[in-house]
PyMOL Python script that loads the backbone (N, CA, C, O; Angstrom):
from pymol import cmd

cmd.read_pdbstr("""\
ATOM      1  N   GLY A   1       0.775  -1.005  -0.024  1.00  0.00           N
ATOM      2  CA  GLY A   1      -0.207   0.255   0.375  1.00  0.00           C
ATOM      3  C   GLY A   1       0.535   1.219  -0.280  1.00  0.00           C
ATOM      4  O   GLY A   1       1.414   1.165  -1.140  1.00  0.00           O
ATOM      5  N   ILE A   2       0.073   1.972   0.225  1.00  0.00           N
ATOM      6  CA  ILE A   2       1.009   3.773  -0.284  1.00  0.00           C
ATOM      7  C   ILE A   2       1.099   4.259   1.472  1.00  0.00           C
ATOM      8  O   ILE A   2       0.139   3.912   2.160  1.00  0.00           O
ATOM      9  N   ASP A   3       1.745   4.704   1.862  1.00  0.00           N
ATOM     10  CA  ASP A   3       1.473   5.979   2.845  1.00  0.00           C
ATOM     11  C   ASP A   3       2.199   7.049   2.963  1.00  0.00           C
ATOM     12  O   ASP A   3       3.424   7.153   2.897  1.00  0.00           O
ATOM     13  N   TYR A   4       0.963   8.284   3.236  1.00  0.00           N
ATOM     14  CA  TYR A   4       1.433   9.398   3.664  1.00  0.00           C
ATOM     15  C   TYR A   4       1.984  10.066   4.670  1.00  0.00           C
ATOM     16  O   TYR A   4       1.285  11.001   5.061  1.00  0.00           O
ATOM     17  N   THR A   5       2.975   9.919   5.219  1.00  0.00           N
ATOM     18  CA  THR A   5       3.296  10.627   6.452  1.00  0.00           C
ATOM     19  C   THR A   5       2.871  12.398   5.992  1.00  0.00           C
ATOM     20  O   THR A   5       2.534  12.993   4.968  1.00  0.00           O
ATOM     21  N   THR A   6       3.217  12.840   7.890  1.00  0.00           N
ATOM     22  CA  THR A   6       2.631  13.920   8.073  1.00  0.00           C
ATOM     23  C   THR A   6       3.697  15.092   7.171  1.00  0.00           C
ATOM     24  O   THR A   6       3.286  16.223   6.911  1.00  0.00           O
ATOM     25  N   ASN A   7       4.861  14.694   6.832  1.00  0.00           N
ATOM     26  CA  ASN A   7       5.961  15.621   5.995  1.00  0.00           C
ATOM     27  C   ASN A   7       5.551  15.578   4.586  1.00  0.00           C
ATOM     28  O   ASN A   7       6.291  16.103   3.753  1.00  0.00           O
ATOM     29  N   ARG A   8       4.124  14.842   4.113  1.00  0.00           N
ATOM     30  CA  ARG A   8       4.189  14.728   2.390  1.00  0.00           C
ATOM     31  C   ARG A   8       5.009  13.922   1.552  1.00  0.00           C
ATOM     32  O   ARG A   8       5.167  14.038   0.337  1.00  0.00           O
ATOM     33  N   ARG A   9       5.601  12.951   2.461  1.00  0.00           N
ATOM     34  CA  ARG A   9       6.767  12.421   1.655  1.00  0.00           C
ATOM     35  C   ARG A   9       5.835  10.827   1.319  1.00  0.00           C
ATOM     36  O   ARG A   9       5.067  10.323   2.138  1.00  0.00           O
ATOM     37  N   LYS A  10       6.176  10.180  -0.220  1.00  0.00           N
ATOM     38  CA  LYS A  10       5.170   9.142  -0.606  1.00  0.00           C
ATOM     39  C   LYS A  10       5.989   7.509  -0.261  1.00  0.00           C
ATOM     40  O   LYS A  10       7.197   7.613  -0.476  1.00  0.00           O
ATOM     41  N   PHE A  11       5.636   6.279   0.146  1.00  0.00           N
ATOM     42  CA  PHE A  11       6.443   5.218   0.848  1.00  0.00           C
ATOM     43  C   PHE A  11       5.494   4.551  -0.014  1.00  0.00           C
ATOM     44  O   PHE A  11       4.273   4.687   0.059  1.00  0.00           O
ATOM     45  N   ILE A  12       6.259   3.659  -1.019  1.00  0.00           N
ATOM     46  CA  ILE A  12       5.636   2.247  -1.403  1.00  0.00           C
ATOM     47  C   ILE A  12       6.491   1.082  -0.512  1.00  0.00           C
ATOM     48  O   ILE A  12       7.710   0.960  -0.392  1.00  0.00           O
ATOM     49  N   PHE A  13       5.430   0.300   0.047  1.00  0.00           N
ATOM     50  CA  PHE A  13       5.509  -0.840   0.733  1.00  0.00           C
ATOM     51  C   PHE A  13       5.147  -2.130  -0.297  1.00  0.00           C
ATOM     52  O   PHE A  13       4.225  -2.111  -1.113  1.00  0.00           O
ATOM     53  N   PHE A  14       6.099  -3.278  -0.071  1.00  0.00           N
ATOM     54  CA  PHE A  14       5.918  -4.207  -1.232  1.00  0.00           C
ATOM     55  C   PHE A  14       6.087  -5.101  -0.241  1.00  0.00           C
ATOM     56  O   PHE A  14       6.610  -4.770   0.823  1.00  0.00           O
ATOM     57  N   ASN A  15       5.613  -6.465  -0.515  1.00  0.00           N
ATOM     58  CA  ASN A  15       5.634  -7.220   0.356  1.00  0.00           C
ATOM     59  C   ASN A  15       6.688  -8.677   0.255  1.00  0.00           C
ATOM     60  O   ASN A  15       6.718  -9.689   0.955  1.00  0.00           O
ATOM     61  N   GLY A  16       7.771  -8.110  -1.344  1.00  0.00           N
ATOM     62  CA  GLY A  16       8.617  -8.895  -0.952  1.00  0.00           C
ATOM     63  C   GLY A  16       8.045 -10.315  -1.967  1.00  0.00           C
ATOM     64  O   GLY A  16       6.865 -10.645  -2.080  1.00  0.00           O
ATOM     65  N   ALA A  17       9.127 -10.940  -2.572  1.00  0.00           N
ATOM     66  CA  ALA A  17       8.908 -11.910  -3.195  1.00  0.00           C
ATOM     67  C   ALA A  17       7.740 -12.938  -2.404  1.00  0.00           C
ATOM     68  O   ALA A  17       6.952 -12.445  -1.597  1.00  0.00           O
ATOM     69  N   SER A  18       7.729 -14.067  -2.654  1.00  0.00           N
ATOM     70  CA  SER A  18       7.279 -15.378  -2.394  1.00  0.00           C
ATOM     71  C   SER A  18       7.779 -16.242  -2.527  1.00  0.00           C
ATOM     72  O   SER A  18       8.983 -16.192  -2.778  1.00  0.00           O
ATOM     73  N   SER A  19       7.155 -17.391  -2.434  1.00  0.00           N
ATOM     74  CA  SER A  19       7.542 -18.872  -2.732  1.00  0.00           C
ATOM     75  C   SER A  19       7.580 -19.307  -4.307  1.00  0.00           C
ATOM     76  O   SER A  19       6.544 -19.737  -4.812  1.00  0.00           O
ATOM     77  N   GLY A  20       8.834 -19.189  -5.121  1.00  0.00           N
ATOM     78  CA  GLY A  20       8.794 -19.076  -5.946  1.00  0.00           C
ATOM     79  C   GLY A  20       8.922 -18.337  -7.317  1.00  0.00           C
ATOM     80  O   GLY A  20       8.782 -18.723  -8.477  1.00  0.00           O
ATOM     81  N   THR A  21       9.333 -16.781  -6.596  1.00  0.00           N
ATOM     82  CA  THR A  21       9.345 -15.836  -7.432  1.00  0.00           C
ATOM     83  C   THR A  21      10.432 -15.128  -6.836  1.00  0.00           C
ATOM     84  O   THR A  21      10.414 -15.183  -5.606  1.00  0.00           O
ATOM     85  N   TYR A  22      11.260 -14.558  -7.277  1.00  0.00           N
ATOM     86  CA  TYR A  22      12.339 -13.698  -6.689  1.00  0.00           C
ATOM     87  C   TYR A  22      12.631 -12.295  -6.843  1.00  0.00           C
ATOM     88  O   TYR A  22      12.356 -11.998  -8.005  1.00  0.00           O
ATOM     89  N   GLN A  23      13.128 -11.139  -6.108  1.00  0.00           N
ATOM     90  CA  GLN A  23      12.486  -9.650  -6.445  1.00  0.00           C
ATOM     91  C   GLN A  23      14.422  -9.755  -6.408  1.00  0.00           C
ATOM     92  O   GLN A  23      15.090 -10.379  -5.582  1.00  0.00           O
ATOM     93  N   PRO A  24      15.095  -8.665  -7.953  1.00  0.00           N
ATOM     94  CA  PRO A  24      16.165  -8.695  -8.188  1.00  0.00           C
ATOM     95  C   PRO A  24      16.921  -7.210  -7.209  1.00  0.00           C
ATOM     96  O   PRO A  24      18.078  -7.065  -6.815  1.00  0.00           O
ATOM     97  N   GLY A  25      16.040  -6.539  -7.104  1.00  0.00           N
ATOM     98  CA  GLY A  25      16.135  -5.665  -6.297  1.00  0.00           C
ATOM     99  C   GLY A  25      15.155  -4.974  -5.536  1.00  0.00           C
ATOM    100  O   GLY A  25      13.995  -4.803  -5.911  1.00  0.00           O
ATOM    101  N   ARG A  26      15.578  -4.628  -4.590  1.00  0.00           N
ATOM    102  CA  ARG A  26      14.717  -4.032  -3.351  1.00  0.00           C
ATOM    103  C   ARG A  26      13.443  -2.530  -3.963  1.00  0.00           C
ATOM    104  O   ARG A  26      12.238  -2.411  -3.740  1.00  0.00           O
ATOM    105  N   GLU A  27      14.540  -1.491  -4.874  1.00  0.00           N
ATOM    106  CA  GLU A  27      14.073  -0.591  -5.151  1.00  0.00           C
ATOM    107  C   GLU A  27      13.017  -1.015  -6.302  1.00  0.00           C
ATOM    108  O   GLU A  27      12.039  -0.323  -6.585  1.00  0.00           O
ATOM    109  N   LEU A  28      13.382  -2.398  -7.011  1.00  0.00           N
ATOM    110  CA  LEU A  28      12.677  -2.737  -7.917  1.00  0.00           C
ATOM    111  C   LEU A  28      10.855  -2.786  -8.244  1.00  0.00           C
ATOM    112  O   LEU A  28      10.497  -3.432  -7.259  1.00  0.00           O
ATOM    113  N   GLN A  29      10.031  -2.592  -8.749  1.00  0.00           N
ATOM    114  CA  GLN A  29       8.992  -3.411  -8.357  1.00  0.00           C
ATOM    115  C   GLN A  29       8.777  -4.592  -9.048  1.00  0.00           C
ATOM    116  O   GLN A  29       7.603  -4.903  -9.246  1.00  0.00           O
ATOM    117  N   THR A  30       9.959  -5.566  -9.599  1.00  0.00           N
ATOM    118  CA  THR A  30       9.814  -6.461 -10.486  1.00  0.00           C
ATOM    119  C   THR A  30       9.669  -7.101  -9.908  1.00  0.00           C
ATOM    120  O   THR A  30      10.115  -6.841  -8.790  1.00  0.00           O
ATOM    121  N   ILE A  31       8.920  -8.557 -10.059  1.00  0.00           N
ATOM    122  CA  ILE A  31       9.121  -9.568  -8.889  1.00  0.00           C
ATOM    123  C   ILE A  31       8.994 -10.741 -10.337  1.00  0.00           C
ATOM    124  O   ILE A  31       8.022 -10.748 -11.093  1.00  0.00           O
ATOM    125  N   LEU A  32       9.912 -11.445 -10.443  1.00  0.00           N
ATOM    126  CA  LEU A  32      10.175 -12.896 -11.238  1.00  0.00           C
ATOM    127  C   LEU A  32       9.625 -14.216 -11.196  1.00  0.00           C
ATOM    128  O   LEU A  32       9.025 -14.509 -10.162  1.00  0.00           O
ATOM    129  N   THR A  33       9.706 -15.118 -12.147  1.00  0.00           N
ATOM    130  CA  THR A  33       9.393 -16.627 -11.631  1.00  0.00           C
ATOM    131  C   THR A  33      10.929 -17.223 -11.778  1.00  0.00           C
ATOM    132  O   THR A  33      11.670 -17.000 -12.735  1.00  0.00           O
ATOM    133  N   CYS A  34      11.214 -17.949 -10.738  1.00  0.00           N
ATOM    134  CA  CYS A  34      12.027 -18.839 -10.780  1.00  0.00           C
ATOM    135  C   CYS A  34      12.421 -19.516 -12.231  1.00  0.00           C
ATOM    136  O   CYS A  34      11.395 -20.030 -12.677  1.00  0.00           O
ATOM    137  N   PRO A  35      13.434 -19.689 -13.052  1.00  0.00           N
ATOM    138  CA  PRO A  35      13.165 -20.601 -14.091  1.00  0.00           C
ATOM    139  C   PRO A  35      13.368 -22.142 -13.761  1.00  0.00           C
ATOM    140  O   PRO A  35      13.580 -22.513 -12.607  1.00  0.00           O
ATOM    141  N   ARG A  36      13.292 -23.022 -14.836  1.00  0.00           N
ATOM    142  CA  ARG A  36      13.904 -24.400 -14.419  1.00  0.00           C
ATOM    143  C   ARG A  36      14.627 -24.731 -14.350  1.00  0.00           C
ATOM    144  O   ARG A  36      15.529 -24.335 -15.088  1.00  0.00           O
ATOM    145  N   GLY A  37      14.796 -25.470 -13.657  1.00  0.00           N
ATOM    146  CA  GLY A  37      16.229 -25.775 -12.682  1.00  0.00           C
ATOM    147  C   GLY A  37      16.425 -25.139 -11.938  1.00  0.00           C
ATOM    148  O   GLY A  37      17.631 -24.957 -12.100  1.00  0.00           O
ATOM    149  N   ALA A  38      16.068 -24.415 -10.901  1.00  0.00           N
ATOM    150  CA  ALA A  38      16.523 -23.913  -9.725  1.00  0.00           C
ATOM    151  C   ALA A  38      15.548 -23.474  -8.816  1.00  0.00           C
ATOM    152  O   ALA A  38      14.528 -24.063  -9.173  1.00  0.00           O
ATOM    153  N   TYR A  39      15.350 -22.959  -8.101  1.00  0.00           N
ATOM    154  CA  TYR A  39      14.140 -22.789  -6.900  1.00  0.00           C
ATOM    155  C   TYR A  39      14.350 -21.370  -6.444  1.00  0.00           C
ATOM    156  O   TYR A  39      15.326 -20.816  -6.950  1.00  0.00           O
ATOM    157  N   CYS A  40      13.545 -20.583  -5.486  1.00  0.00           N
ATOM    158  CA  CYS A  40      13.437 -19.398  -5.081  1.00  0.00           C
ATOM    159  C   CYS A  40      12.550 -19.367  -3.642  1.00  0.00           C
ATOM    160  O   CYS A  40      11.327 -19.473  -3.735  1.00  0.00           O
ATOM    161  N   ARG A  41      12.982 -19.267  -2.719  1.00  0.00           N
ATOM    162  CA  ARG A  41      12.444 -19.279  -0.964  1.00  0.00           C
ATOM    163  C   ARG A  41      11.626 -17.896  -1.117  1.00  0.00           C
ATOM    164  O   ARG A  41      11.538 -16.988  -1.943  1.00  0.00           O
ATOM    165  N   ASP A  42      11.066 -18.247   0.164  1.00  0.00           N
ATOM    166  CA  ASP A  42      10.487 -16.549   0.237  1.00  0.00           C
ATOM    167  C   ASP A  42      11.343 -15.428   0.278  1.00  0.00           C
ATOM    168  O   ASP A  42      12.368 -15.576   0.945  1.00  0.00           O
ATOM    169  N   GLY A  43      11.102 -13.965  -0.472  1.00  0.00           N
ATOM    170  CA  GLY A  43      12.125 -13.175  -0.213  1.00  0.00           C
ATOM    171  C   GLY A  43      13.352 -13.254  -0.460  1.00  0.00           C
ATOM    172  O   GLY A  43      14.279 -12.816   0.221  1.00  0.00           O
ATOM    173  N   ALA A  44      13.396 -13.876  -1.548  1.00  0.00           N
ATOM    174  CA  ALA A  44      15.102 -14.033  -2.625  1.00  0.00           C
ATOM    175  C   ALA A  44      14.945 -12.988  -3.326  1.00  0.00           C
ATOM    176  O   ALA A  44      13.986 -12.361  -3.776  1.00  0.00           O
ATOM    177  N   SER A  45      16.130 -12.902  -3.343  1.00  0.00           N
ATOM    178  CA  SER A  45      16.296 -11.777  -4.043  1.00  0.00           C
ATOM    179  C   SER A  45      17.134 -12.053  -5.588  1.00  0.00           C
ATOM    180  O   SER A  45      17.480 -11.155  -6.355  1.00  0.00           O
ATOM    181  N   ASN A  46      17.313 -13.306  -5.765  1.00  0.00           N
ATOM    182  CA  ASN A  46      17.987 -13.650  -6.613  1.00  0.00           C
ATOM    183  C   ASN A  46      16.961 -15.656  -6.846  1.00  0.00           C
ATOM    184  O   ASN A  46      16.011 -16.041  -6.164  1.00  0.00           O
ATOM    185  N   PHE A  47      17.667 -16.449  -8.011  1.00  0.00           N
ATOM    186  CA  PHE A  47      16.820 -17.275  -7.993  1.00  0.00           C
ATOM    187  C   PHE A  47      18.419 -18.502  -7.508  1.00  0.00           C
ATOM    188  O   PHE A  47      19.449 -17.965  -7.100  1.00  0.00           O
ATOM    189  N   THR A  48      18.350 -19.895  -7.634  1.00  0.00           N
ATOM    190  CA  THR A  48      19.499 -20.242  -7.001  1.00  0.00           C
ATOM    191  C   THR A  48      19.025 -21.873  -7.602  1.00  0.00           C
ATOM    192  O   THR A  48      17.987 -22.533  -7.636  1.00  0.00           O
ATOM    193  N   LEU A  49      20.703 -22.074  -8.109  1.00  0.00           N
ATOM    194  CA  LEU A  49      20.347 -23.503  -9.000  1.00  0.00           C
ATOM    195  C   LEU A  49      19.719 -24.369  -8.508  1.00  0.00           C
ATOM    196  O   LEU A  49      18.916 -23.978  -7.661  1.00  0.00           O
ATOM    197  N   CYS A  50      19.766 -25.861  -8.771  1.00  0.00           N
ATOM    198  CA  CYS A  50      19.138 -26.655  -8.182  1.00  0.00           C
ATOM    199  C   CYS A  50      20.482 -27.108  -7.825  1.00  0.00           C
ATOM    200  O   CYS A  50      21.327 -26.863  -8.686  1.00  0.00           O
ATOM    201  N   PRO A  51      21.081 -27.975  -6.302  1.00  0.00           N
ATOM    202  CA  PRO A  51      22.844 -28.730  -6.317  1.00  0.00           C
ATOM    203  C   PRO A  51      21.999 -29.942  -7.171  1.00  0.00           C
ATOM    204  O   PRO A  51      20.854 -30.332  -7.401  1.00  0.00           O
ATOM    205  N   MET A  52      23.915 -30.345  -7.567  1.00  0.00           N
ATOM    206  CA  MET A  52      23.871 -31.642  -7.511  1.00  0.00           C
ATOM    207  C   MET A  52      23.293 -32.661  -7.109  1.00  0.00           C
ATOM    208  O   MET A  52      23.190 -32.737  -5.885  1.00  0.00           O
ATOM    209  N   GLY A  53      22.576 -34.070  -8.125  1.00  0.00           N
ATOM    210  CA  GLY A  53      21.874 -35.125  -7.210  1.00  0.00           C
ATOM    211  C   GLY A  53      20.276 -34.305  -7.123  1.00  0.00           C
ATOM    212  O   GLY A  53      19.439 -34.591  -6.267  1.00  0.00           O
ATOM    213  N   SER A  54      20.086 -33.282  -8.160  1.00  0.00           N
ATOM    214  CA  SER A  54      19.021 -32.487  -7.915  1.00  0.00           C
ATOM    215  C   SER A  54      17.730 -32.193  -9.404  1.00  0.00           C
ATOM    216  O   SER A  54      17.937 -32.467 -10.587  1.00  0.00           O
ATOM    217  N   TYR A  55      16.958 -31.818  -9.040  1.00  0.00           N
ATOM    218  CA  TYR A  55      16.482 -31.296 -10.700  1.00  0.00           C
ATOM    219  C   TYR A  55      15.184 -30.459 -10.340  1.00  0.00           C
ATOM    220  O   TYR A  55      14.481 -30.580  -9.337  1.00  0.00           O
ATOM    221  N   GLN A  56      14.963 -29.148 -11.924  1.00  0.00           N
ATOM    222  CA  GLN A  56      13.185 -28.934 -11.105  1.00  0.00           C
ATOM    223  C   GLN A  56      12.627 -28.719 -12.302  1.00  0.00           C
ATOM    224  O   GLN A  56      12.698 -27.496 -12.424  1.00  0.00           O
ATOM    225  N   PRO A  57      12.197 -29.085 -13.111  1.00  0.00           N
ATOM    226  CA  PRO A  57      11.185 -29.423 -14.192  1.00  0.00           C
ATOM    227  C   PRO A  57      10.393 -28.604 -14.511  1.00  0.00           C
ATOM    228  O   PRO A  57       9.958 -28.558 -15.662  1.00  0.00           O
ATOM    229  N   SER A  58       9.982 -27.676 -13.461  1.00  0.00           N
ATOM    230  CA  SER A  58       8.944 -26.648 -13.793  1.00  0.00           C
ATOM    231  C   SER A  58       9.156 -25.444 -12.904  1.00  0.00           C
ATOM    232  O   SER A  58       9.531 -25.518 -11.734  1.00  0.00           O
ATOM    233  N   LYS A  59       8.801 -23.981 -13.764  1.00  0.00           N
ATOM    234  CA  LYS A  59       9.147 -22.717 -13.408  1.00  0.00           C
ATOM    235  C   LYS A  59       8.124 -22.063 -11.744  1.00  0.00           C
ATOM    236  O   LYS A  59       6.917 -22.090 -11.508  1.00  0.00           O
ATOM    237  N   GLY A  60       8.804 -21.764 -11.266  1.00  0.00           N
ATOM    238  CA  GLY A  60       8.259 -20.930 -10.114  1.00  0.00           C
ATOM    239  C   GLY A  60       8.283 -22.127  -9.167  1.00  0.00           C
ATOM    240  O   GLY A  60       7.162 -22.634  -9.125  1.00  0.00           O
ATOM    241  N   GLN A  61       9.115 -22.718  -8.439  1.00  0.00           N
ATOM    242  CA  GLN A  61       9.065 -23.581  -7.255  1.00  0.00           C
ATOM    243  C   GLN A  61       9.639 -23.311  -6.658  1.00  0.00           C
ATOM    244  O   GLN A  61      10.449 -22.457  -7.020  1.00  0.00           O
ATOM    245  N   PRO A  62       9.683 -23.745  -5.457  1.00  0.00           N
ATOM    246  CA  PRO A  62      10.205 -23.201  -3.527  1.00  0.00           C
ATOM    247  C   PRO A  62      11.378 -24.327  -3.707  1.00  0.00           C
ATOM    248  O   PRO A  62      12.480 -24.118  -3.200  1.00  0.00           O
ATOM    249  N   ALA A  63      11.208 -25.106  -4.182  1.00  0.00           N
ATOM    250  CA  ALA A  63      12.357 -26.444  -3.958  1.00  0.00           C
ATOM    251  C   ALA A  63      12.962 -27.083  -5.132  1.00  0.00           C
ATOM    252  O   ALA A  63      12.565 -26.611  -6.197  1.00  0.00           O
ATOM    253  N   CYS A  64      13.842 -28.058  -5.219  1.00  0.00           N
ATOM    254  CA  CYS A  64      13.876 -28.938  -6.461  1.00  0.00           C
ATOM    255  C   CYS A  64      13.929 -30.581  -5.839  1.00  0.00           C
ATOM    256  O   CYS A  64      14.136 -31.052  -4.720  1.00  0.00           O
ATOM    257  N   LEU A  65      13.585 -31.243  -7.383  1.00  0.00           N
ATOM    258  CA  LEU A  65      13.674 -32.817  -6.662  1.00  0.00           C
ATOM    259  C   LEU A  65      14.818 -33.643  -6.045  1.00  0.00           C
ATOM    260  O   LEU A  65      16.007 -33.581  -6.358  1.00  0.00           O
ATOM    261  N   ARG A  66      14.564 -33.993  -5.629  1.00  0.00           N
ATOM    262  CA  ARG A  66      15.496 -35.240  -5.381  1.00  0.00           C
ATOM    263  C   ARG A  66      15.730 -36.187  -6.974  1.00  0.00           C
ATOM    264  O   ARG A  66      14.893 -36.742  -7.685  1.00  0.00           O
ATOM    265  N   CYS A  67      16.696 -36.106  -7.063  1.00  0.00           N
ATOM    266  CA  CYS A  67      16.869 -36.721  -8.714  1.00  0.00           C
ATOM    267  C   CYS A  67      16.364 -38.526  -8.242  1.00  0.00           C
ATOM    268  O   CYS A  67      16.727 -38.971  -7.153  1.00  0.00           O
ATOM    269  N   PRO A  68      15.673 -39.231  -9.040  1.00  0.00           N
ATOM    270  CA  PRO A  68      15.063 -40.035  -9.016  1.00  0.00           C
ATOM    271  C   PRO A  68      16.178 -41.931  -9.455  1.00  0.00           C
ATOM    272  O   PRO A  68      17.221 -42.076 -10.092  1.00  0.00           O
ATOM    273  N   ILE A  69      15.361 -42.889  -8.806  1.00  0.00           N
ATOM    274  CA  ILE A  69      16.050 -44.261  -8.875  1.00  0.00           C
ATOM    275  C   ILE A  69      16.652 -44.350 -10.759  1.00  0.00           C
ATOM    276  O   ILE A  69      15.856 -44.347 -11.699  1.00  0.00           O
ATOM    277  N   GLY A  70      17.876 -44.408 -10.889  1.00  0.00           N
ATOM    278  CA  GLY A  70      17.558 -45.107 -12.268  1.00  0.00           C
ATOM    279  C   GLY A  70      17.863 -43.952 -12.874  1.00  0.00           C
ATOM    280  O   GLY A  70      18.457 -44.218 -13.918  1.00  0.00           O
ATOM    281  N   TYR A  71      17.677 -42.160 -12.639  1.00  0.00           N
ATOM    282  CA  TYR A  71      18.154 -41.435 -13.415  1.00  0.00           C
ATOM    283  C   TYR A  71      19.477 -41.094 -12.433  1.00  0.00           C
ATOM    284  O   TYR A  71      19.857 -41.789 -11.490  1.00  0.00           O
ATOM    285  N   PHE A  72      20.067 -39.855 -12.898  1.00  0.00           N
ATOM    286  CA  PHE A  72      21.108 -39.132 -12.209  1.00  0.00           C
ATOM    287  C   PHE A  72      21.560 -37.489 -12.698  1.00  0.00           C
ATOM    288  O   PHE A  72      21.295 -36.737 -13.636  1.00  0.00           O
ATOM    289  N   CYS A  73      22.195 -37.462 -11.755  1.00  0.00           N
ATOM    290  CA  CYS A  73      21.765 -35.484 -11.814  1.00  0.00           C
ATOM    291  C   CYS A  73      23.221 -35.461 -11.583  1.00  0.00           C
ATOM    292  O   CYS A  73      23.668 -35.900 -10.524  1.00  0.00           O
ATOM    293  N   PRO A  74      23.962 -35.002 -12.459  1.00  0.00           N
ATOM    294  CA  PRO A  74      25.557 -35.092 -11.938  1.00  0.00           C
ATOM    295  C   PRO A  74      25.937 -32.980 -12.608  1.00  0.00           C
ATOM    296  O   PRO A  74      26.783 -32.523 -13.376  1.00  0.00           O
ATOM    297  N   GLU A  75      25.322 -32.618 -12.168  1.00  0.00           N
ATOM    298  CA  GLU A  75      25.530 -30.363 -12.912  1.00  0.00           C
ATOM    299  C   GLU A  75      24.461 -30.009 -11.734  1.00  0.00           C
ATOM    300  O   GLU A  75      23.700 -30.729 -11.087  1.00  0.00           O
ATOM    301  N   LEU A  76      24.686 -28.759 -11.721  1.00  0.00           N
ATOM    302  CA  LEU A  76      23.938 -27.918 -10.905  1.00  0.00           C
ATOM    303  C   LEU A  76      23.098 -26.789 -11.747  1.00  0.00           C
ATOM    304  O   LEU A  76      23.631 -26.037 -12.563  1.00  0.00           O
ATOM    305  N   GLY A  77      21.888 -26.786 -11.466  1.00  0.00           N
ATOM    306  CA  GLY A  77      20.902 -26.131 -12.500  1.00  0.00           C
ATOM    307  C   GLY A  77      19.871 -27.309 -13.584  1.00  0.00           C
ATOM    308  O   GLY A  77      19.279 -26.819 -14.545  1.00  0.00           O
ATOM    309  N   LEU A  78      19.762 -28.788 -13.307  1.00  0.00           N
ATOM    310  CA  LEU A  78      19.340 -29.654 -14.353  1.00  0.00           C
ATOM    311  C   LEU A  78      17.914 -29.070 -13.919  1.00  0.00           C
ATOM    312  O   LEU A  78      17.546 -28.734 -12.794  1.00  0.00           O
ATOM    313  N   PRO A  79      17.049 -29.039 -15.423  1.00  0.00           N
ATOM    314  CA  PRO A  79      15.572 -28.960 -15.351  1.00  0.00           C
ATOM    315  C   PRO A  79      15.476 -30.297 -15.594  1.00  0.00           C
ATOM    316  O   PRO A  79      14.338 -30.628 -15.262  1.00  0.00           O
ATOM    317  N   VAL A  80      16.097 -31.255 -16.011  1.00  0.00           N
ATOM    318  CA  VAL A  80      15.252 -33.048 -16.164  1.00  0.00           C
ATOM    319  C   VAL A  80      16.778 -33.510 -15.505  1.00  0.00           C
ATOM    320  O   VAL A  80      17.897 -33.009 -15.397  1.00  0.00           O
ATOM    321  N   PRO A  81      16.127 -34.717 -15.160  1.00  0.00           N
ATOM    322  CA  PRO A  81      17.836 -35.851 -14.796  1.00  0.00           C
ATOM    323  C   PRO A  81      17.943 -36.593 -15.947  1.00  0.00           C
ATOM    324  O   PRO A  81      17.235 -36.828 -16.925  1.00  0.00           O
ATOM    325  N   ARG A  82      19.068 -36.903 -15.534  1.00  0.00           N
ATOM    326  CA  ARG A  82      19.296 -38.001 -17.137  1.00  0.00           C
ATOM    327  C   ARG A  82      19.180 -39.161 -16.441  1.00  0.00           C
ATOM    328  O   ARG A  82      19.209 -39.265 -15.215  1.00  0.00           O
ATOM    329  N   ILE A  83      18.992 -40.414 -17.588  1.00  0.00           N
ATOM    330  CA  ILE A  83      18.729 -41.822 -17.496  1.00  0.00           C
ATOM    331  C   ILE A  83      20.004 -42.086 -17.528  1.00  0.00           C
ATOM    332  O   ILE A  83      20.696 -41.597 -18.421  1.00  0.00           O
ATOM    333  N   CYS A  84      20.655 -43.078 -16.357  1.00  0.00           N
ATOM    334  CA  CYS A  84      21.864 -43.525 -16.314  1.00  0.00           C
ATOM    335  C   CYS A  84      21.670 -44.594 -17.271  1.00  0.00           C
ATOM    336  O   CYS A  84      20.744 -45.322 -17.627  1.00  0.00           O
ATOM    337  N   PRO A  85      23.041 -44.394 -17.589  1.00  0.00           N
ATOM    338  CA  PRO A  85      23.723 -45.641 -18.886  1.00  0.00           C
ATOM    339  C   PRO A  85      23.819 -46.952 -18.282  1.00  0.00           C
ATOM    340  O   PRO A  85      24.419 -47.204 -17.237  1.00  0.00           O
ATOM    341  N   ALA A  86      22.877 -48.170 -19.367  1.00  0.00           N
ATOM    342  CA  ALA A  86      22.607 -48.828 -19.347  1.00  0.00           C
ATOM    343  C   ALA A  86      24.205 -50.058 -18.964  1.00  0.00           C
ATOM    344  O   ALA A  86      24.039 -51.275 -18.872  1.00  0.00           O
TER     345      ALA A  86
END
""", "prot")
cmd.dss("prot")
cmd.show_as("cartoon", "prot")
cmd.util.cbc("prot")
cmd.orient("prot")
């Protein structure tokens, strides 16, 4: 909301980024969706790539998924796990 103080200064208050989104600059009103292969927690100023051993196929998620049995996730920021070689 907007609050006008007694000295006539205008302030705009933001709730900040929610889970699955991030706000790159506190002075900016832009809130962006987390990309695939990454996650964003509440109030994040940037996204975090999924660690090795995990992946995230969807945008706007607060956490990464553990790599399933029969697959491997050898890199940071994977949007899909890789099938184990035979």
